[in-house]
Structures are given as C-alpha cells and as structure tokens.
N, C-alpha and C positions, 0 to 999 in steps of 0.2 A: 618213597615219599619223603623220608627223613633226609635222604641225600639231596633231593630237589630243594627242600626247605633250607638246608645249609648253603646250597649254591645261591639261593636267592638272597640270603643274609650277606654272603660275601660280595655279591654284586652291588647290593645297596650300600655296603660299607665302602666299596671302591668308589662309587659315584659320589658319596659324601666327601671322601678325601679329595677326589678330583675337583669337586666343586669348590672346596676350601682352598686348594692350591691355586685354582683359576682365579678366585677372588683375591688372594694375596698377590698374585702376579699382576692382576688388573690394577690393584691399589698401588703396587710398586711402579708399574708403567705410568700410572696417572701422576704419581708424585714426581717421577723422573721427567715426565712431559712438562709438568708445572715448573720444575727447576729450569728446564731448557727454555721454556717460554719466558721466564723471568730474566734469564741471562740474555736472551735475544732482545728483550725490551730495554735492557740497560743501554743508555745513550749518553753521549757527551753533548751538553747543551751548547748551542752556537749563538745564542742571543745575548746581548749585553746584560751584565749583572745589575747595573745601576741606571745608566742613561740610555734612553731609547734611541737617541740619534747622536750623530757626531757633533751636531750643532750644540746640543746640550752639554756634551763633554767639553767642547771648546769654551762655552760660557762658564763652565765650572772652574776653569783655570785662568780666567781673564785677569784675576788678581795677581798672578805671577807674570808681570808685564814682559820681562825679557823672554821667558819661556813661551809665552803666548805669541810673541813676535817670531820666535824661531820655529815653533811647532804648529802654529795655526795660520798666522798671516802669511808666512813664507810658503805655505802649502796650499794656498787658495787655488782652486781650479783642478787640484789633484783628486783622484778617487778617494772618497771618504775623508777628504782633507788630509790625506796621507796616513790616516789612522787605521789600525787593524783591531777588530774586536777580539778580546782575549777569550777563547773558548773555555769551557769546563769549570767556570767559577761557581756555577750552581750545581752541576753534576758532571762527573767524568766517568767514562767506562774504563775500568782497570781490573786488576786482580787483587784478591784479598790476601794480605800477609804473605805474598810470594807463593801462594798455592796455585799451581797450574790447574787449568780447567775450571776455575772458580771466578767467573766474570761477575763483577759487582759495580755498583754506582758509588762514587765518593763525592760528598758535598763539601769537602774541606781542602780541596786542591788549592795550593798557594803558589802563584807564578814566581819564578826566580830569574830565569835566563831567556835571552832572545838573540837570534842571529839569522842573517840571510844565508841560505845555502842553495846556490844555483837558482832554480825557479821557485824556491820555497822560502817561507818564513817559518822558523822553528821557535817554539816557546817551551821551556822546561818548567816542570811544576812538581811539587811534592805534597803528600798528604800531611797536613798539619798535626793530625792525631796519630800519625805513624801506624796506621792500620792497613793502608793500601799501598800498592806499588807506585813508585814515582813514574811519571810519564813525560813525553813531550808531544805537543800538538803540531801538526803539519798544516800550514795554510798556503794557498796559492799566492805567490808574490804579486802577480798582476791584478787578479780579480779580488783579492783579499778574502776569498772564501775558504772556510774550513774544509780540509780533505780527510784527515784521519787522526786517531790517537795512537801513539806508539808507546807500549808499556816497557819499562826498564826493569832490571833486576833489583829486588828489594825496595827499600824506601830511603835512599840517600837524599840529602838536602838539594842536590842538583843546582848548586849556586850559580853555575854558568854553563853555557854551551857555545861552541864555536865551530867553524867550518874550514877545512883545508881544501881550497879550490883546485889544487894540483892533483892530490891523491883522491880527492872526492870522498873524504871521511868527515864524519861529524864527531867531535870530541866533547865529552860531557864530564863535569866534575862528579865524582862518585866517592864511595868509601867501602873498604873491604876489611873485615876483622878489626875495626877501629883504627884503620890506617888510611891515610890519604891516598887516593888513586884517581887516575883519569882513564876513561874508556873510549874506544873508537868504534864507530859503526859506519860501514860503507853506505853511501847514498843509495846504491841499488837495492840494498837490503831494506832500507827505509821505504823505498818506492814499492817494493813487493810485499811488505809486511801487512798482514790483516789479522787482527786479534781473534776474530770470530772463526778463522780457519786454523790458527796455530794453538789458540788457548794457552799461550805461554809468552813470557817476555821475549823481546828481540835478542838475537845473539850478538855478542861482542867479538870483534876480530883482534882487538888489543886491549889488555888491561895492564896498566903501568903503575906500579906502586911508587910513591914519592916520599922516601924516608926523610927528606930534608924539611918537609913541611908538616905541621900538625894536622892541617885540614886544607883541602883544596877549596878555597872560598870563591875565587873568581878565575876566569880563563879567557884567553883570546889568542887568535892566530895572527902572525905577521911575518912575512918574508921567510917562509920555510921553518918557522919556529913557533912553538907553543909556549905562551907565557902563562904561568900559574901564580896566583897571589894568595897569601894567607894574612888575615888581619884580625886582631882582637884588641882588647883594652889593656892588656898586660905587657905587650911588647911591641917593638917596631913592626910596621907592615913590611912584608917581604914580597918582592916581585922576582920570580925565578924564570929563567929562560932554558928551554929544552929543545934542541935541534931535531928536525925530522930528516930522514934520509930521502933519497930520490923516489922511493916507493911509499913515502909517508909513514915509515916505521919509526918508532921512538924506542930508545934503549933506556930512557929514564936518567941518562947521564946529564948532570947539571952543567950548563955552559957558563952561566953568570947569575949573580944574585945582586939585587939592588934594594935599598931601604927607602920606604916612604915614611917620612917623619915630619908632621906639621903640628903647630899649636893653635890652629885657627878655631878649634872647637873647645877650647879650654874654659872651664869654669874657674876664673882666677881666684875666687874666694876659697876654693878647695885645694888647689894644687898649683905648683909653679910651672909645671910642664906636663904635657901628655902627648901621645901619638895621635894621629888622625884615626878616629874610631869608626867601626862599622862601614868599612868600604865594601861596596856591593858589586861594582862592575868596573872593568877597565877596557879600553880600546885605544888604538893608535890612529891618529889623523895627521898625515904629513909628518911634521917634526914635533907633534904634540902628543902627550899622554892624557887621555880623557878618563876621569875617574868619577864614579857616583858614590855619594856618602849619605847614609841614612842615620837618623837619630832616634827613631822610634815614633810612637803614637803622638799626634798633635804637634810634632816638630817638623819644620821644613827639611826636606832633603836638599842636597847640593850637588851640582855638577861642577867639578874642578877641572880646570885646563892647566896642565903643567907644560913647561918647556922641557922637552925630552932629549936626553943625550945618552947614548948607549954606554959611554965611558964613565958616566957619573955613578958614584957609589951610593948616593942618597939624594932624595928630593925633599927640600925644606920649604918653609913659608915663602921665601923669596923666589922660588921656582914657579909659584902659582901665578898664572897670567890672567885668569878670569874665573869668577865664581858666578854661577847661575842658580838662583833659588828655584826649588821645585816643590810640589806637594809631598807630604809624608810618604814614607815607605817606598822610596825609589830603589830599584834593583839594578839589573845589568844594563849596560849600554853596549852596542856594537855598531861598527861603521861599515858602510857599503855604498859604493857608487855616489859619493858626495852627500850621503845622508847618514845621520846617526839615529839608531833605533833605541828607544828607552822604554823599559817596562817597569810597572809598579805592582805591589802586592796589596794595596789598600782596599781593593774591591773583593778580596777573598773573605770567606766566612769569618775567620778569626778577628778581622779588623773592620768588618763592614759596619758594625754598630758603633764604632769608636771615633770615626773620622767625620769631618764636615765637608771635606773635599776628597773625592775619590777619582782614581784614574782606572777605568775598566777597559782601556784600549792601549795598544802599543802606540807611542807617539813617535813621529818622525821629525827630526831636527835638521834644519838646513846647515850643513857644515860650513859653507862659504860665509854665511852670516855669523856663525859662531866664532869663526877665526878673525873676523873683522875687529879692529881695535875699538 
C-alpha cells in the first residue's frame, strides 16, 4: 500500500512538472509566433508622404519657374508627369542596428541618392536616428511601381548611388571604421534579394577604401570610371576619378583629382571667400558637369551647370553656365537617356514639419531644355 502511495505521488509530481514545462513552451512559442507575425507585418509604405497626386506636387513647385518648365511642362503626357513616388518615407522595412533576423519598421528614413539601373530606378536612404540599417528602394523604371527594399550593411549616410551598365554593378557611398569607402553590388544579386528570406543585409562583391577622401559624399559613373566627391565648409570640394577594369573591378587607385571652388554662396558680410558648400550630387551630361547644392532648411537648393574639361584642375565661378533654383533639401542627381533625375529629402520625417514646399517624388528634368541657352 505504501509503495502504491509513493508511486501515485511520483506520478502526480511528474504530471505537474510536465504541465508546467508545456505551459512554458506554449508561452515561448506564442511569444515567438507574435515576434514573427510582427516582423511579417513590417512593411515599406508606397504611398506619397505629402501630396496625394502628382498634380499637387507639380502645383507645389510652380513658384520655381525654370524647374517647373524643366520637370513639369516638359514631362506632360508622360506617366505620372515623369515623377516617381519616393517609398519608405512613412515606414520602411529594414533591420535594427545591423542585427540579422530582426526585421523592424523605421519611420525616419531620409532619401539621399537616385540612379537608373537597367530596368530599375534605385533610391538610397538612411535612418536619420542611426538606429536602423540603411537601404535602397527598387522601383520599376517603366511602371514607376515599387518592387522591393534592399537592406545594406550598417547605417552609412549613403550620399549617392550609381550604376555601371557594362559590368552591371551598383556602387553605393558607404563608410567602414570611420573611413570613406564605396561598395559594389551586382544587379543579379539585387534582383534575387528578398529580406524575408535572408533576414540579413545584401552581400557586397567589392568594398573599396578611399584614403584620399575624408568621406564619400557623392558618386557617379561615366565612361568606365567612378567619380567620387567630398565636400564640406572647411576645404575645397574634391572630385576624384577611379578607373574600372574590363570586369568592373576597382583597385582604388586614383587617376585624377579636380577641385570645385566657387564663391556664389558667400555671405559677403562675414567672409571674403568660401568654397561651394553642401554639394549633394554630381552627374555628367555631354560636356557639362551637373551639381546640386543644398543650403539647409528654408533655403532654396540650386542646380549648377558647369562647363567640364577633364584637363582642368579646378572649377570656378566663371565655369558656371547656368543656375536653376529648386526647393530646399535637394540631394543627388543622375543622368540617363536624355533625362536628369533629382531627389529631395524634404519630405522625410526630420524635415517634414519645417518646410513650406516639399518634394516627395523623384523629379525628371529634360536634359535638352536644360542645356539650351
């Protein structure tokens, strides 16, 4: 009898422990399921952040008469008047602080770069709070529809993005251990990338450190060369040329360096001379160098058209052929098939409450009209 009683106690104790473990496992599974569901719900928004229609966006920039002519009137009859809605301004699917398998939503993504890459338009963007991984968005060139978000390593400023059409690589401004670098990603990797499947950033095939520059601020591709620029308020702007080999590989060997030095943005009451400040983008159109310049909140951006000569050592005021006023917070420009694509950061969360005119779309500028006298 005593033996049977002890056996019953052991059986009841086992059942209690089993029940407790089962409950803990169920709670763990439930919590894990909830985390997975939250990650699956994380999405990149594809609706405009400010203006519901492209007509409203066009109306917002009508006060910039030359830009309106180049980017609105010259694009009449084109899909969305040539404009592309910038995705992710309200929420972006990305990773948290470079932690793999941790998909989150970021509401502070700030667009910086834009380029055409084959059948796609790419837009680079970084988290203004430096909490989430930088990304670029992939849009269909023809339909203007959002396709996917590609997550990059860490949270560099990604000031520019460009495309090598021969080797079919995308080059992005990055940073590694406080040093300037640019990274390359093959287009087929971009086409095959799905964050929900990999739960990690896309892989780079090239990471090239640039010891000659403090920071890779802007980037563009032209004639088998990558041009990288660095600009600040303390020294002359530098434009550096790095050749690519037949396979699109770069050694990081500097081929040439040019200086961009103008005084057009001087406050004459404070200084006698200064360099052109806050240059945000560069691209080449025929024999011209096109540069965007931003002055911060409430101040118009400018698009500068320089006469370009590969043998020139510096570009000065008298090399500027045309200046086009644009809304504040202009960023990168890139040229493709007779058009220039311009992006702005004014509709991002950090600036959304500060401006009176926003640009929440990529604008397309008619190159032929821009080059007219």
